[in-house]
C-alpha positions in Angstrom: 70.1 11.7 9.1 72.8 9.0 9.4 75.2 8.3 6.7 77.0 4.9 6.6 80.0 3.9 4.5 79.7 0.4 3.1 82.7 -1.9 3.0 82.7 -1.7 -0.8 85.6 0.2 -2.4 86.4 0.4 -6.1 89.4 1.5 -8.0 88.3 3.4 -11.1 89.8 5.0 -14.1 89.9 8.8 -14.8 86.8 8.5 -17.1 84.7 6.7 -14.4 86.0 9.0 -11.6 84.8 12.0 -13.7 81.5 10.3 -14.5 80.9 9.5 -10.8 81.8 12.9 -9.6 80.2 15.0 -12.3 78.0 12.8 -14.4 80.2 13.6 -17.4 81.2 10.8 -19.7 82.1 12.9 -22.8 85.7 11.8 -22.7 84.4 8.4 -24.1 83.5 10.2 -27.3 87.1 11.4 -27.6 88.7 8.0 -27.3 86.1 5.6 -28.8 83.8 5.3 -31.8 80.1 6.0 -31.0 79.1 2.4 -30.7 82.0 1.4 -28.4 81.5 4.5 -26.2 77.8 3.6 -25.8 78.8 0.0 -24.9 81.3 1.3 -22.2 78.7 3.7 -20.8 76.2 0.9 -20.5 78.7 -1.2 -18.6 79.5 1.8 -16.3 75.8 2.3 -15.6 75.1 -1.4 -15.1 77.9 -1.8 -12.6 77.0 1.4 -10.7 73.4 0.3 -10.4 74.4 -3.1 -9.0 76.7 -1.4 -6.4 75.7 -1.2 -2.7 75.0 2.5 -2.0 75.8 5.9 -3.6 79.3 6.2 -5.2 81.6 9.0 -4.0 85.2 9.7 -4.7 87.3 9.0 -1.6 90.0 11.6 -2.4 91.1 14.0 -5.0 94.4 12.3 -5.0 94.7 9.3 -7.4 95.3 5.8 -6.1 98.1 5.3 -8.7 98.7 2.9 -11.5 97.0 -0.5 -11.4 97.5 -3.5 -13.7 93.9 -4.6 -13.0 90.8 -3.5 -14.9 88.7 -0.6 -13.8 86.0 -1.8 -11.3 83.4 0.4 -13.0 83.9 0.3 -16.8 86.1 -2.8 -16.9 88.8 -1.0 -19.0 92.4 -2.0 -19.1 95.2 -1.1 -16.7 95.9 2.5 -15.9 95.7 5.2 -13.2 93.0 4.7 -10.6 91.0 6.7 -8.1 89.3 5.3 -5.0 85.5 5.3 -4.9 83.6 4.4 -1.7 79.9 3.7 -1.4 77.6 5.3 1.2 74.1 4.7 2.2 71.8 7.4 3.5 
């Protein structure tokens, strides 16, 4: 089976990195009211479904601070992690 890495690379926040790696978005409940958390989770799922391939964290080391929004949940500036997409 051949695995290909696509050219697509995202810079994502801690919450999205955890969701991509573990399927866990419970941190949204800590920071947001229920309706807002559900809206953010919907945005995350929509963006991941539209992506080319399967999302994987590129490294355990964070990318660092970014002034740009998260490529997954579209949140404000903050620490980011690199996510690459693979196709199998």
